[in-house]
N, C-alpha and C positions, 0 to 999 in steps of 0.2 A: 708677527710675521703674516704677512697679507694671506686671504686666503683665495683671491685672484689673481689670473695669470696675468703677469707683466703687459705692459704696450707692446702689441705688435708680436706677439707669441701665439697667436690664434691662427696663425699661419705654419705653425711647428707640427701639429699633429691633424691629420685628416680627420677623427672624431670629434674636433675639438668644434663647434658654432662659435662665432664673435658675438657679442653681446647684441650685434643688431643684426641675427640670425644669418650669417654667412657661412661657407665653409670655403674657404680662402686656398685649398689646393685645389680643388673643383675650377674656380675663375681662373687660376693661373694656367690649368690644364685648357680651359678655353679660350685664352689670351694664345696658346701655343699654337690654335688650331686655328684662330683668326688671324694669323700672321701668315698661314701658309698657302703653298697654291690653291688657286679656285678651284672647285668644283661646283656641279650643277647636275638635276636632273628634272626631267620634265615626263610628264604622263597625258597621254592622248588615248583617242578610240582605238587608235592603229597601233599604238603599242606605247614603248618608253625609250626614251634618250638619256645617257650619262654622258659628260664630258668633263675635261679635268687640263687643266694647263700641264705641259710637262716641261720644266726646267730641268735640261741635260748640260752638265760639263763638256766643252769641246771633246776630251780622252775617255768619256765616260761610256759607256755600252748602255746604247738606250731600252733595251728590253729589261734592263734591270730595274730602272726608276718608275715601271707603270704605275698611275694612280686606280686605274680601271683594275677589276678582277672579277671574273667568273664564278661564282660560288655554286651554280648549277645551271643546267642548259638553260634554264628562264629566267633566272635570277642574275643581277650583277651589282657589282658596288664600286663605287667611288670613296677614296678614303683623303683626309686634308689632316696631318700633323704627324706624330712620330712613326714614320712606318714599319720599324720595327713592333711597337704595338697594335698596328694595324694590322700587323703578319699573323702574330699570334689569334687576334678576333676573327680575320677572316678564315683561319685551319677551321676555329671552330664553327663557326657557318657552314662551311664547306659539310664538317662530321655531320652536323643536325641535320643538313639537307640530306647526306647519302643514310641517315638513319632512318631519317622517315620514309624516304623510299624502300628501304627493307622493311620495316615494319608494318607501315599502310599501302604499299604498293601504289602511292600516287603521289604525283611531287606535292614539295613543301609550297606554304603561300609564305608570300615574300612577308605579311606582317609578322608570323611567328620565328621566322628566321631575325627578324628586327628584334622582337620582343627577348629572345633568349640572349642575343648578344648584349642587349641594355641589361638582361637580370645580370651577366658577368659583370660590366662595369658601373652598376648600381653597390654591388657587393664590394669592390675596389673603393668606395667611397663608405664604408662602413667600420673597417676594420682597421685597429692598428697597426704599424710595421708596412703597410703598405702604402702605394699611390694609385691615384686615378690613372687610367688609361688616358694619355695624351692625344687621343684622336677622335676627330666626329668620321661617320660615315653617312655617305647616301643609298640606301638600298634601293634597287627598282627592279620590278619583273611582272611579266605578265600571268597570272595564277588563275582558276575557277571563280576569282571575284572581280579579276578584270585587271587593268591595267594599274599599277600600284607605285608610288615613290614614299618612303619614307626617311628621316633624317634624325640624325641620333645626336647626343650630345654626351658630354664625359660623364655627367652626374648618371646618365642611365634613365636619363629622358626621350622619347621618341615622339614625333610627330606624322602625320602623312600630310603629303604637299599635291597639289596641282603641279609646282614649278617651285624649285628651291635652291639656294646654291650655298656654300660654303667657303671660308679663307679670305685671302685679301683683298680680292674683288669684290666679297658680297654685295656690298650695297650697290655698286656699277651695274651687277648685275641682276639683280631685284627691282630696281630703277627700269630696267628695260623690259623684265618680266610684266610690270604692272602696266605698262603700256601698251605689250604688243600680243602678251599672250592671250588666246580666246579658246572658248570650253570645245570649240570645233576644228581646234587647228590640226591638221595632219601631220603624219610623221615625218613627210618630207619638208616641211616647214618646223617643223619642231627642230631638225637636227638643223637647221640653216640659222634656227633662232639661237639657239645652243653656241653656235660657231660665232654668231656677229656679238652675243655676249661676252665670250671667253676672249675674241679680237681687242673690243671696246676694255674690259679689264686690264688687258695686258695693255696697251694704248696709253692707259690712263700713267700706269705705272712704268711707264716707258722698255718696256719689254719687248722682244722678237716675238712675232704667233707661231707658238707651236702646241697644238693640240692635240686631245686624242678623244676620239668619239665611238661610241659602243650603241647599239640600237637592239632592242628586242623586237621585233614585230609580232602583232597580237596572231597573225595569219600561224609564223610557225613555231612562236615560243621559244624561240632560240637566240642569246646571244651573239652578236655578230660585230666586229670592229670594223669601222669604216677604214679602207685602205685610205694610208697619206695623202695619194693623188688625190682622190676623192675631197678630203678636205683642204687641201690645199685649191683644188678648183672652188669650192664656195667660197673659201678666203677671196680670189681673184674675183669671184662675181659682185661679193661684198664692195670689195676696191673700186671697181668701174660704173658701180650704181652710185654711189656716194656724190 
């Protein structure tokens, strides 16, 4: 009897590495993320911007399918992947934020929240009988270290970014970021850039523009959603400037 697993069996247990050093269940979770609606985050000296595609069915209540969440007053999160998995992690992030405020009497840093959520995601890659979280999250906030944007991976890895995107339109958005993002970008310019990127990502996939945008200005350090009218106005400006 062979002591080696049968070909193709390495994807049946999360704790088993394949001979070429891969965890297939983690890769499958990332594939789910790559097929989801596009989300993005941008940081600048004046604050941060989070934006997401919102694909709503005709008979669906819009407020139950948002992909941007408030973690704390000064931190927001955009999710892509399984929204049920994301809900659990967002709830944990909120608990960490409130616990930090009660314990230390100060707002939690964006990176601390990100790291703690990634600790949970990593734990679910290391134990039998579980599966990885099928979600990636972009955390964005303004804390005592400045404007910060972090992207997570189902493996539990996280990285900091000046601008990043996840989901089906990621490559389209990153191509625009590489051309147009500048270190001295203003918050208003970042809003327009975020909307431009998502409009283009939706156009490539022949989908109508339905976009949600949240900003956290460095002055107030409070998350606010841009009204739909403001987003639609920017979309019209972009269309007329072509």
